[in-house]
N, C-alpha and C positions, 0 to 999 in steps of 0.2 A: 554703219556706222562703226567707231572701233571699240572694243571692249577695253574695261577698265581694267590695268593692273594690277594684281598683287602686292603690296609691299614687299613680300617673301620675294618675290621672280624680280624684282626692280633691284634688290639688296643685291642678289646673286646676280644681276647683270654688271654692276657696279663696282663687285669685290671682280670677277673676269675682267674686266677693265685694269683696274689697279694692277692685277698681278702681271697683265699683258705689258704695260707700263715698267713695274719694277723688272723686268727680267731683260727689257730692251735698255735700260739704266745701267743696268749690270754690266750687260753686255759691251757696253760701250765706254766703259769706265777704264781708265791708265791704271796700268797696274802699282798698287801703291811698293811694292818690293822693286821695282825696274828690273823684273824679272827678265824680262823679252828682250832687253837692250844688254843683259850683264854680257861681260867678254868670259871665253872659254879661258882655260890652263894657259894657253898660247897667247893670251890677249886679243884673240878674236873671237867674235861672234859665232857660235858653232850653229850647226843644225840639232845636232842631238840635244844640243841645251834649249835650244830653242823649244824642242817639241816638249822636254819634261817641262819646261818652265810655264808651255801650255795647257798640257794636260792636268796641271796643278793648279792652276787659273780655273780651266772648266770644273775641275772638281768641285772649288770653293765656291763658284755662282752655282752647280748645283745643288751642294750644301745649304747654299744661303736660300735658295730656291723653293727646296724641301721643307725647310723653318719657316717659311713667309708660308706656304702652302697648308702647314698645319697652325700657323696664326688664324690664317681665315678661314681653314674649316671650326675652326673655336668659336669664332665670330659669326658662323653662318647659323651654327650650331643655337647659339644664345637668340640670335633675330628669329630662328625658327620657334623656338620656344615663348619667346615675346609673342610672336603672331598669335600663336596658338592659344597665350592668354587672352589676348583680343579679342579674339573669335567668339571664345567660351563668353565672354563678356558680354559680347553684343547678340547673345545667344543663340550662334552659329556652330556645330558643330562639325568641325572637318573631319572628312572620314580619310585617316592615312592607313596605308597598312603597316600593320606591327614587324617588328623588326624580329630576328631570329634570336634576340634574345629574348624579348618580347613570349616571342612562342612557347620559346622552352620554358620559360617560368611558370608557365601554366600547371595546374595539377594535370597528370594523367589521370582521367576514371575511366575504366575498364568495362566492359558490358560483359556479363557472365551470362552465358544462355545454358540454362537447363534442359538438357534433352532426355529423350529413352528412345521412344520404338517410332515417331512417329514423322512420317516423310515430309508431313506438310510444315515443319522447321525450317523450308526454304520459306516460305510464305513470310515467317518472322525475319526471319535473317536477308530476305530481300529489302524488307522493308527498313530494316537497321542501318545495312549499308546504303541505301538510297539516303537515309537521310543526315547519316551520318558527314561531320563537317570535317573530320579530321582522323586517319586512320591511326596517325602517331596519339594524340591525344585520348581517342576511345577504342583503345583495343579490343577486340570481339575475342572471348575465351568460350568454346562451347564444348561443354562438359555431358559427354555422353556415358547414361547407362545402359543397363540390359543387353548390350552387344548386341544388338540388333542392324543385321549386314546392308539394310537398304538405305537406312537414317544414315548410316555409317557413310555411304557413298555419296548420297547428299551432302554433306556436310562436308566432308573430301572435297568434293566438285567447286568448292570456293576457294581453294588453292591458298596463297599467300594473305586474302584479304581478312581471313582469322588464324586462331591457332584452336586445335581440334586435340581434345584429352579426353580419356577413359578410364573411368573408373575400373579398379582392376579387382575387386571382388563382386562376381556376379552371385555369389552362393545364394542359398535362402536366408532370412534372416531368423532364430530363431525366436517368436512368439507364443505368449501362453494359448492354452487351445480356445479359449471364449475370442481371441484376435487370429484365428486362421483367416479368415476374410478380410483382413486389414492387414495382410503380407505385404503389398504394394506400399502403404503408407511406411512402412517400416525402410521398407526399399529405398522412398524415398529421403527419408529422414536420415539415413546413411549416405546416400549420394551427395544432399546437401554439406554435409560434414565433413567430408573429402573433399568437393567441390571449391568452398571457402578457406581450408584449409591451404591447397593450393593456389589460391589467390594471393592471399595474404602471407605464406609462409615460405613458400617457394617463388612464387611471380614475385612476394615482396610488395604489392601494392597497399596504400596506405588507406581506400575505399573502393567501393564496388560498386554497381547499379545489378543488381539480380533481376533477369527475364526467364521466365517458362517457353518454351518451344510451341506454347500455344496461343500467344500475345502479340500481335502486329502493335507497332508504335507510333506517334502522333508525328508530324513535321518539325513540331518544337521540343520533342522527346530531349534532347539532347543540349537544347538551350535551357530548358529548365530545370534540367540537373545542376548543368556547370552554374547559373544562377545560384542556386542553396545549397549549391557545396559548401560553399565558409559558411554560412548559418548552420550547419548542421555541424561542423569541424569546432565552431565556437561556444556553442550554446547547450550547456549541459543538461538542460530542461528538454532537449530533443533526444531522442533515439534511432528516429528513421525519418527518409523522405519517401513518399511513394506518391507513383501516379497513377494512384487509382480514387476515385472514388464508388464506393458501393451502391449510391444511391443516386449513379449519373445517367438514371436513364433521359433519353429523350422526354421535354416536357418537364422534367423534374430538376433543369438546373437552366441555369440563365445563359444563353448564345450570346449578348452582350458583354456577358462579365469571364469571358474565355480567360483574362488576365489573375480573376483573383484567386486566392490561395487561404488556404484556413491552417489551425492547427487542429489536431484529432487526438484523442485518447486509444481510439480504435486502432490495431494494427492493419494496416489495408494489404500491404503484400501486393503481388501483381504489377511488379515493377517497381522491385526497391532498392534503397541507396542504404549502407552502412558504412560504418568506418571500420580499422581494424583493432582500435581500442575496442570499439562494444563485443567485437568476435572473439578478444582474448579473453572478455567479460563471459560470454554464454558460453562457447565451446566447450570447455571443462564440465558443465552441466548438460549438455546438448542431450535433448530427449531421444530416445531410439522409436518413437511414432509421433505422429500429429505435431509436428514443429511448430505449427503457423498459431495453432489455438493453443500450444504453451508458450509461446511469445506473447499471448492474449493475457498470461494469468501475471496478476501483481508481484508477483516474486520476480519476477523476471521483465516489467514495466516499469516497476518503483517509480509509480508517477510522471513519467517521461511522456511526452508526445512525438507525433509525428505530424511533417508536413504534407496535406494535399489538395489537391487542386478543385475549382469548381466542376470543370469539365476534364474529365478522363485524358490522361497522355498515353493510356494502353486500352485495347482492346482485346478480349479473349474469343477466339474463335476455335477452341477445343471441347467441344461439348462432350468425347469420348472420354475417358481417362478415372484414374481408380476411386474419383468420387460419384462416376457415374452418374453425371450431367446434374447433382444436386443445384440447387437454381436458377441453372443453366435458362431453362427453357420460359420461366417466370421472370427472371430478371437479366440477367448475363448477357444476352444476347442482346438488349436493347440499350445496351448502356454507350453512351454517344459519343465518339469518339472526336479528339479536338482534331478541327482542318484548317484554324486559322494560325500563322505563325505568330506567338509573342512572343517580344524581344524581353524575355523576362532579366538579362544581364545590364541593359539600360534602366532599368527602375529599381526603383529604391522600394527596398523589401525589408524596412528595418519595423514596419508594421506588426510584423511575424514576432518580435519579441517579447518574451511571456508578459512581462508587466504593461507595455505599452496595451498588446494584444488583449488581458484582461479584462483591463479598462474600458475600452471601446467596446469588447463583446459583451460584458454585464450591460453596458447602456442600451444597447441596441438591442439584444433580448429581452431584457425587463422592462424595458420603456416601452413593449410593443403592448397595444390591448390584447386581454385574455380574450379568445372568441372557443367556440366548439368546432367540431368537425361538422355538424350537421348546418353550422354558420359556414364554413367553406366550402359546403357542397352544394349548397342553396345558389351560391351565384349572387347575395343578395348583398356581400361587404362591397364599398368602393375603394379603387384607388389600388396600388401594387403592392402593401404593407409596408412594414412586416407586421404578421400576427403571429399571436403565441397559442398553443394549443397545448396546456398542463395535463402531466400526467401524474401518479403518485406512488402507484406501485407496477411491479412487472406484469401483473395484468390487465392494469390502465393503460401501459405504455403498448404491448402488444395491441390490445385491443382496436387502439387509436393509430398505432402505426398502419397495420393492417386496412382500416378504413381510408387514410390516406392514401397508401399504395407504397409507403415505402418497407426499407425489410426491418421486420419485427424481432429479428435474433438477438438475443445479449451474450457477452462472452465475459465472465467474470463480471457481472454487471454495468458493461458496457455495450453502450447500442453503436450497432456499422456507423461509421464517420461521425462518432458524438464528439462532444466538447463538451467538459463539467455537463456532462449527462444532456445535453443539447443535440437535436439533429437540427440541421438548417438542410432546407429545400424550397425547391419551387411550386404549386400548385395553380393551375390555372393562371397564371401571368403573376401569382403573387407569393410574394416572400413568407414562407413560414417557419415558425421554431415548434418543434416538438420538445417541450421544455420539462426539468423538475420545478417544485415550487422555488423562489427567491429564496436564498438561504441556502442552496447545496453546498456540501463540503467535502463529500467524500463517495464512491462506487461501494455497493453492496455486490461483494463476489457471489451471494446465494441466489441474487437476481438471475438467473440463469433458462 
């Protein structure tokens, strides 16, 4: 059975035939100037004159042919454009390769890997390189502190696949006597400041995704950040995008909603994107230690939110570190890493716009029936929810969070993964919102 030819192929074939016919006609035409029969100075037709006139005619035909080709090229491009519109009207999106111009017009989003003395940085780098769709669009910069030779050798083994920079100041940091055991946190903060200055001021990038050396990334890690990059740049109510869900343990996330994204007031870190403009705001007042908790303070957050996923796009495998495995055994090692590639760049993410998001969020949360922790644990509630569990104080939040199995700490009054005080998660297959009473207006920083 003959396959149906596309209109584009048919039009291209017709243009080719027209071009061939055009050349044939030109070559058969007699000279309009009678150049081939003109006499030379002696009154006879000379070979030299004939040759020159033939060359003139050939050049004229060639120029005419070139002009006709250019004209036909424009026609073909117009046909191609109309065919693309016809396809989209019919609900079909043709997969056409991007031109070099389109490719180079895409924003470059570098990945900054913060490294120190873990040779297991290899696991992090292997996954980044495995899932990276383009080395040009996603250059990897590994910034190493600590001066650890074995780790340096591992990073250097990747050669031109990445850029290896080294923190020049390896000295101890002067810290208050009561903070001597926190020397590592001071060095980390100093390293972050130096590394981010390199990315934005030395390499002159306009945004960056920060990854620590103990993180493994998902197959759609780059796709996720590519899709939300323009949203972060254009929305002043956002200040970061994170790959992390603090309550993203197996059983607490919906495996059927890998494409679901949220706004959150809690700075998650653990694979996060910021812009050069934000760094220009933060760098002059960057803290000497505990930079991540400093980011969660109202003076820095300034009522801005981050975007985070239902299912994490990073997984931490570093139990050992300056935090001595805080939260790791109880929560972090159980975080579910997304394994399904979600084509975020093909999706409509306009629902994340603040006004639209807030209206939908309020209806969803406060339209849900109020239940108790005991109701949820009894298994007597029917349906998949959503259900709302209400808290009214820091103590009631922590008590109910522990009972429900989600993280119970508050930073400047903001619960982990929370938005407008609400924490969303799955429990026994039911959507649950741990929420303050309706009419919530602001966080209380004393709730810590």
